[in-house]
Chimera marker file (.cmm) of the C-alpha trace (Angstrom):
<marker_set name="trace">
<marker id="1" x="267.248" y="135.832" z="334.229" r="1" g="1" b="0" radius="0.5"/>
<marker id="2" x="265.021" y="133.715" z="336.405" r="1" g="1" b="0" radius="0.5"/>
<marker id="3" x="261.868" y="132.122" z="335.004" r="1" g="1" b="0" radius="0.5"/>
<marker id="4" x="259.152" y="132.576" z="337.589" r="1" g="1" b="0" radius="0.5"/>
<marker id="5" x="256.441" y="130.008" z="338.180" r="1" g="1" b="0" radius="0.5"/>
<marker id="6" x="253.922" y="132.570" z="336.921" r="1" g="1" b="0" radius="0.5"/>
<marker id="7" x="255.788" y="133.049" z="333.632" r="1" g="1" b="0" radius="0.5"/>
<marker id="8" x="256.068" y="129.290" z="333.162" r="1" g="1" b="0" radius="0.5"/>
<marker id="9" x="252.343" y="128.857" z="333.819" r="1" g="1" b="0" radius="0.5"/>
<marker id="10" x="251.466" y="131.714" z="331.460" r="1" g="1" b="0" radius="0.5"/>
<marker id="11" x="253.556" y="130.103" z="328.730" r="1" g="1" b="0" radius="0.5"/>
<marker id="12" x="251.837" y="126.771" z="329.257" r="1" g="1" b="0" radius="0.5"/>
<marker id="13" x="248.378" y="128.344" z="329.196" r="1" g="1" b="0" radius="0.5"/>
<marker id="14" x="249.069" y="130.348" z="326.047" r="1" g="1" b="0" radius="0.5"/>
<marker id="15" x="250.703" y="127.431" z="324.279" r="1" g="1" b="0" radius="0.5"/>
<marker id="16" x="247.260" y="126.008" z="323.540" r="1" g="1" b="0" radius="0.5"/>
<marker id="17" x="247.572" y="123.301" z="320.908" r="1" g="1" b="0" radius="0.5"/>
<marker id="18" x="250.957" y="124.423" z="319.578" r="1" g="1" b="0" radius="0.5"/>
<marker id="19" x="253.664" y="121.818" z="319.341" r="1" g="1" b="0" radius="0.5"/>
<marker id="20" x="256.946" y="122.617" z="321.043" r="1" g="1" b="0" radius="0.5"/>
<marker id="21" x="258.510" y="122.944" z="317.590" r="1" g="1" b="0" radius="0.5"/>
<marker id="22" x="255.889" y="125.483" z="316.446" r="1" g="1" b="0" radius="0.5"/>
<marker id="23" x="256.139" y="127.425" z="319.693" r="1" g="1" b="0" radius="0.5"/>
<marker id="24" x="259.942" y="127.462" z="319.399" r="1" g="1" b="0" radius="0.5"/>
<marker id="25" x="259.663" y="128.838" z="315.868" r="1" g="1" b="0" radius="0.5"/>
<marker id="26" x="257.249" y="131.545" z="316.989" r="1" g="1" b="0" radius="0.5"/>
<marker id="27" x="259.267" y="132.561" z="320.045" r="1" g="1" b="0" radius="0.5"/>
<marker id="28" x="262.649" y="132.084" z="318.337" r="1" g="1" b="0" radius="0.5"/>
<marker id="29" x="263.782" y="130.120" z="321.404" r="1" g="1" b="0" radius="0.5"/>
<marker id="30" x="265.629" y="126.829" z="320.983" r="1" g="1" b="0" radius="0.5"/>
<marker id="31" x="263.125" y="123.982" z="321.338" r="1" g="1" b="0" radius="0.5"/>
<marker id="32" x="265.286" y="122.142" z="323.871" r="1" g="1" b="0" radius="0.5"/>
<marker id="33" x="265.543" y="125.272" z="326.019" r="1" g="1" b="0" radius="0.5"/>
<marker id="34" x="261.808" y="125.816" z="325.683" r="1" g="1" b="0" radius="0.5"/>
<marker id="35" x="261.090" y="122.209" z="326.677" r="1" g="1" b="0" radius="0.5"/>
<marker id="36" x="263.276" y="122.542" z="329.769" r="1" g="1" b="0" radius="0.5"/>
<marker id="37" x="261.575" y="125.817" z="330.753" r="1" g="1" b="0" radius="0.5"/>
<marker id="38" x="258.073" y="124.386" z="330.321" r="1" g="1" b="0" radius="0.5"/>
<marker id="39" x="258.976" y="121.222" z="332.257" r="1" g="1" b="0" radius="0.5"/>
<marker id="40" x="260.564" y="123.237" z="335.067" r="1" g="1" b="0" radius="0.5"/>
<marker id="41" x="264.017" y="121.745" z="334.487" r="1" g="1" b="0" radius="0.5"/>
<marker id="42" x="265.460" y="125.161" z="333.673" r="1" g="1" b="0" radius="0.5"/>
<marker id="43" x="264.667" y="128.244" z="335.713" r="1" g="1" b="0" radius="0.5"/>
<marker id="44" x="267.461" y="130.506" z="334.519" r="1" g="1" b="0" radius="0.5"/>
<marker id="45" x="267.838" y="131.733" z="330.939" r="1" g="1" b="0" radius="0.5"/>
<marker id="46" x="269.742" y="134.410" z="329.075" r="1" g="1" b="0" radius="0.5"/>
<marker id="47" x="268.111" y="137.861" z="329.060" r="1" g="1" b="0" radius="0.5"/>
<marker id="48" x="267.486" y="137.608" z="325.293" r="1" g="1" b="0" radius="0.5"/>
<marker id="49" x="265.596" y="134.316" z="325.761" r="1" g="1" b="0" radius="0.5"/>
<marker id="50" x="263.570" y="135.789" z="328.609" r="1" g="1" b="0" radius="0.5"/>
<marker id="51" x="262.664" y="138.819" z="326.478" r="1" g="1" b="0" radius="0.5"/>
<marker id="52" x="261.601" y="136.618" z="323.568" r="1" g="1" b="0" radius="0.5"/>
<marker id="53" x="259.283" y="134.630" z="325.816" r="1" g="1" b="0" radius="0.5"/>
<marker id="54" x="257.833" y="137.776" z="327.366" r="1" g="1" b="0" radius="0.5"/>
<marker id="55" x="257.280" y="139.367" z="323.940" r="1" g="1" b="0" radius="0.5"/>
<marker id="56" x="255.577" y="136.221" z="322.636" r="1" g="1" b="0" radius="0.5"/>
<marker id="57" x="253.223" y="136.234" z="325.619" r="1" g="1" b="0" radius="0.5"/>
<marker id="58" x="252.354" y="139.878" z="325.025" r="1" g="1" b="0" radius="0.5"/>
<marker id="59" x="251.547" y="139.140" z="321.372" r="1" g="1" b="0" radius="0.5"/>
<marker id="60" x="249.462" y="136.073" z="322.281" r="1" g="1" b="0" radius="0.5"/>
<marker id="61" x="247.352" y="137.943" z="324.830" r="1" g="1" b="0" radius="0.5"/>
<marker id="62" x="246.419" y="140.812" z="322.498" r="1" g="1" b="0" radius="0.5"/>
<link id1="1" id2="2" r="1" g="1" b="0" radius="0.2"/>
<link id1="2" id2="3" r="1" g="1" b="0" radius="0.2"/>
<link id1="3" id2="4" r="1" g="1" b="0" radius="0.2"/>
<link id1="4" id2="5" r="1" g="1" b="0" radius="0.2"/>
<link id1="5" id2="6" r="1" g="1" b="0" radius="0.2"/>
<link id1="6" id2="7" r="1" g="1" b="0" radius="0.2"/>
<link id1="7" id2="8" r="1" g="1" b="0" radius="0.2"/>
<link id1="8" id2="9" r="1" g="1" b="0" radius="0.2"/>
<link id1="9" id2="10" r="1" g="1" b="0" radius="0.2"/>
<link id1="10" id2="11" r="1" g="1" b="0" radius="0.2"/>
<link id1="11" id2="12" r="1" g="1" b="0" radius="0.2"/>
<link id1="12" id2="13" r="1" g="1" b="0" radius="0.2"/>
<link id1="13" id2="14" r="1" g="1" b="0" radius="0.2"/>
<link id1="14" id2="15" r="1" g="1" b="0" radius="0.2"/>
<link id1="15" id2="16" r="1" g="1" b="0" radius="0.2"/>
<link id1="16" id2="17" r="1" g="1" b="0" radius="0.2"/>
<link id1="17" id2="18" r="1" g="1" b="0" radius="0.2"/>
<link id1="18" id2="19" r="1" g="1" b="0" radius="0.2"/>
<link id1="19" id2="20" r="1" g="1" b="0" radius="0.2"/>
<link id1="20" id2="21" r="1" g="1" b="0" radius="0.2"/>
<link id1="21" id2="22" r="1" g="1" b="0" radius="0.2"/>
<link id1="22" id2="23" r="1" g="1" b="0" radius="0.2"/>
<link id1="23" id2="24" r="1" g="1" b="0" radius="0.2"/>
<link id1="24" id2="25" r="1" g="1" b="0" radius="0.2"/>
<link id1="25" id2="26" r="1" g="1" b="0" radius="0.2"/>
<link id1="26" id2="27" r="1" g="1" b="0" radius="0.2"/>
<link id1="27" id2="28" r="1" g="1" b="0" radius="0.2"/>
<link id1="28" id2="29" r="1" g="1" b="0" radius="0.2"/>
<link id1="29" id2="30" r="1" g="1" b="0" radius="0.2"/>
<link id1="30" id2="31" r="1" g="1" b="0" radius="0.2"/>
<link id1="31" id2="32" r="1" g="1" b="0" radius="0.2"/>
<link id1="32" id2="33" r="1" g="1" b="0" radius="0.2"/>
<link id1="33" id2="34" r="1" g="1" b="0" radius="0.2"/>
<link id1="34" id2="35" r="1" g="1" b="0" radius="0.2"/>
<link id1="35" id2="36" r="1" g="1" b="0" radius="0.2"/>
<link id1="36" id2="37" r="1" g="1" b="0" radius="0.2"/>
<link id1="37" id2="38" r="1" g="1" b="0" radius="0.2"/>
<link id1="38" id2="39" r="1" g="1" b="0" radius="0.2"/>
<link id1="39" id2="40" r="1" g="1" b="0" radius="0.2"/>
<link id1="40" id2="41" r="1" g="1" b="0" radius="0.2"/>
<link id1="41" id2="42" r="1" g="1" b="0" radius="0.2"/>
<link id1="42" id2="43" r="1" g="1" b="0" radius="0.2"/>
<link id1="43" id2="44" r="1" g="1" b="0" radius="0.2"/>
<link id1="44" id2="45" r="1" g="1" b="0" radius="0.2"/>
<link id1="45" id2="46" r="1" g="1" b="0" radius="0.2"/>
<link id1="46" id2="47" r="1" g="1" b="0" radius="0.2"/>
<link id1="47" id2="48" r="1" g="1" b="0" radius="0.2"/>
<link id1="48" id2="49" r="1" g="1" b="0" radius="0.2"/>
<link id1="49" id2="50" r="1" g="1" b="0" radius="0.2"/>
<link id1="50" id2="51" r="1" g="1" b="0" radius="0.2"/>
<link id1="51" id2="52" r="1" g="1" b="0" radius="0.2"/>
<link id1="52" id2="53" r="1" g="1" b="0" radius="0.2"/>
<link id1="53" id2="54" r="1" g="1" b="0" radius="0.2"/>
<link id1="54" id2="55" r="1" g="1" b="0" radius="0.2"/>
<link id1="55" id2="56" r="1" g="1" b="0" radius="0.2"/>
<link id1="56" id2="57" r="1" g="1" b="0" radius="0.2"/>
<link id1="57" id2="58" r="1" g="1" b="0" radius="0.2"/>
<link id1="58" id2="59" r="1" g="1" b="0" radius="0.2"/>
<link id1="59" id2="60" r="1" g="1" b="0" radius="0.2"/>
<link id1="60" id2="61" r="1" g="1" b="0" radius="0.2"/>
<link id1="61" id2="62" r="1" g="1" b="0" radius="0.2"/>
</marker_set>
């Protein structure tokens, strides 16, 4: 699935002061994959990874 610019920006905004390691643990997404997504080096991920990121965002914005 494609990571949109909006999703990437939402992830960055909701990351707050979390380290990549802590965010990876919370999202259950590999920290290297997460780093690539946040840096814009990766725009395509597996559907499961995409869903984990989306679900984390929903939980963070409650």
